[in-house]
C-alpha positions, 0 to 999 in steps of 0.5 A: 952536631945538630939541633932539634925539632923533627927527631925521633917523635914526629911532631907539629911544633919546635924543638920536638923530642930526642932521637934513636937509642945512642948507639950505632945506627943506619950504615955505621954511624954514631947518634948525632954525628954527621952521618945520622943528621944527614939520614934524619933531614934526607928521611920521610917526614924528618923536616924541622918545624916551620915555626920557631921555638916559642920560648927563643920568640918570647925571650928575645923579641924585645932585644935590639937586633945585632949579629947572631949565631944560630947554632944547630939551625936545622932548617932556619926557622929561628934564623929566619925569625931573627932576621925578621926582626932585624938581626944579621944572622950567621946559620950552622948546622952540620947537615947539608941537606938541613942548611939547603932547606933553611937557605930555600925558606929564607930566599921565599921570604925574600929581601931583605930576610935572605940577605940578613942570613950567612949559611955554613955548613959545619960541625959546631964542635969544631967549627970556630965560633970566634971569641966575644963576636956576636950580640946573640948566641942561640941554640935550641935542643943542640945534641953534640955526639958526647958531652955538652960541655965544651960545646957550651963553652964554645958558645959561650965564649961567642958572646960579645960583651953585653950580649946574650946567651940563650939555650934550650934544651931537653930537660930531664923528666921529659918523658918524650925525648927520653922514649927516643934516646939513652944518651944522658947529655940529651937531657940538661937543666938549666942550672947545668948550664949556668954552673958552666959559666964564670959567675963574675962574667955573666949575669944569668936571667933565666934559669927554668923548666918549663912546659909546653903541649905541641901535637903530633901529625896523628892529632894526639896533643903531648906535653914537653918539658924544656930547660930554658936558660938565658944570661948576659955577658958582662 
C-alpha cells in the first residue's frame, strides 16, 4: 500500500489522481500491491510531485513540531516539508524505489533536514505504527489493496493524546481519479473517515471536500476534488 502523486494522470502537482483499473496488472500482481507500486515508481514518468500537498501545508503550518508519521510517503515531498518545519519524521512507503528517491532528496536538502527523517520500506497494512506514538500522523491519497478501514484504524491508533490525524483522499465526484480506477475505496469522504473514529476520543477539526487546480505535463489545467480531514486526539 502506498500513496499518491504520479499515479495514472500525468500531472504537475501533488496528490494526483488514481491508478489503473482494479484488476491484475503488469506481470500478474494486484492494483495497489507492492509489485504495482514498484512498477509505478520504476516506470518512466511515474515520479511523485516535488511539492508537498497544499492541503497539508496549509493546515499544518502552525502546528508546533514534534514527532510525525508520514504514511505512504511516496518520494518524500511531505516528509521533507515537515522536517524543514522542525518535525522528526518517520516516513514509510511500500515501494523501495520511492523510499530511495525520498532519501536522496532529503540528503540533497542537507543537514539538519535529512537527519530529521527516518525512512522505512514497509506495507502500512502490516507495519506496526505503534499506539499513542506520534504527535502527527498524516497520509495523502493512501491506497491499500482492499478497504481503507483497517489502515485508517492503525493510523488513528498511532496518534498520541493531544496529537493530530490529518488525511487527504480523492473525493467522490473527482472525475480524474474515477477515470483511472474502478476500486471503490480509492474515493472517500471526510465524513466517512470521521465516522470511523470514537467520538469520545477525538475533536474533529476539519471535514471538508475541496477542489484545487493543477496542470498536466501537457500544460492542460484540470480540477481535482479532495476530501480533507483533520482531528485532534483527546
